[in-house]
C-alpha positions as CSV (number, residue, x, y, z in Angstrom):
1,X,25.0,-22.2,-47.8
2,X,24.9,-23.6,-44.3
3,X,22.8,-26.1,-42.8
4,X,20.0,-23.6,-41.9
5,X,20.0,-22.1,-45.1
6,X,19.7,-25.8,-46.9
7,X,16.7,-26.3,-44.5
8,X,15.1,-23.4,-45.6
9,X,15.6,-23.8,-49.5
10,X,14.1,-27.3,-48.9
11,X,11.1,-26.2,-47.0
12,X,10.5,-23.5,-49.7
13,X,11.1,-25.7,-52.8
14,X,9.1,-28.9,-51.3
15,X,6.3,-26.8,-50.0
16,X,6.8,-28.4,-46.7
17,X,7.3,-26.8,-43.0
18,X,10.6,-26.0,-41.8
19,X,10.3,-28.7,-39.2
20,X,9.7,-31.5,-41.8
21,X,12.5,-29.9,-43.9
22,X,14.8,-30.2,-40.9
23,X,14.0,-34.1,-40.2
24,X,14.5,-34.7,-44.0
25,X,17.8,-32.9,-44.3
26,X,18.8,-34.6,-41.1
27,X,17.7,-38.0,-42.2
28,X,19.8,-37.6,-45.4
29,X,23.2,-36.6,-43.4
30,X,22.5,-39.3,-41.1
31,X,21.9,-42.0,-43.6
32,X,25.0,-40.6,-45.7
33,X,27.4,-40.9,-42.4
34,X,26.3,-44.3,-41.8
35,X,26.8,-45.5,-45.6
36,X,30.2,-43.6,-45.7
37,X,31.5,-45.3,-42.3
38,X,30.8,-48.7,-43.6
39,X,32.9,-47.8,-46.4
40,X,29.9,-47.6,-49.1
41,X,29.3,-45.2,-51.8
42,X,26.6,-42.5,-52.4
43,X,25.8,-41.9,-55.8
44,X,23.2,-39.0,-56.6
45,X,22.4,-39.1,-60.4
46,X,22.8,-35.4,-61.8
47,X,24.7,-34.2,-58.4
48,X,27.9,-36.4,-57.8
49,X,29.3,-39.5,-56.1
50,X,30.8,-39.7,-52.4
51,X,33.1,-42.4,-51.6
52,X,35.7,-43.3,-49.1
53,X,39.3,-43.5,-49.9
54,X,42.3,-44.1,-47.8
55,X,45.3,-41.9,-47.9
56,X,48.6,-43.6,-47.2
57,X,51.1,-42.7,-44.6
58,X,53.6,-40.2,-45.9
59,X,56.4,-37.8,-45.0
60,X,55.5,-34.0,-44.3
61,X,57.3,-30.9,-43.0
62,X,56.6,-29.0,-40.1
63,X,56.4,-25.5,-41.6
64,X,57.7,-23.8,-38.4
65,X,60.7,-25.8,-37.8
66,X,61.5,-27.3,-41.0
67,X,61.4,-30.8,-39.4
68,X,60.4,-33.8,-41.4
69,X,57.4,-35.6,-39.8
70,X,55.5,-38.7,-40.5
71,X,51.9,-38.4,-41.3
72,X,49.6,-41.3,-40.7
73,X,47.5,-42.9,-42.8
74,X,43.6,-42.2,-42.8
75,X,40.5,-42.5,-44.6
76,X,38.8,-39.4,-46.2
77,X,35.6,-39.0,-48.1
78,X,36.1,-38.1,-51.9
79,X,33.6,-36.2,-54.0
80,X,33.4,-36.3,-57.5
81,X,30.9,-34.1,-59.3
82,X,28.5,-35.0,-62.1
83,X,29.5,-33.7,-65.3
84,X,26.2,-32.0,-65.8
85,X,26.7,-30.2,-62.3
86,X,29.8,-28.2,-63.8
87,X,28.3,-27.1,-66.8
């Protein structure tokens, strides 16, 4: 499912126009981005939790040359699905 499919599904399930559904989906995405950029956590009961974790720097290997390279530390978004989501 891509963003357009999500907007169509929201519009149909909520009985709203596609324009209003697009605004709602965009607002949710924007609010989520801002919270995660601040290092916050988003918990949606029955769906899952998104949080930011920091990956430490590590050694890697260039698959083409076999040369060892240094991969820098970075922040990534982690998603943990709710237990009832996977049933």
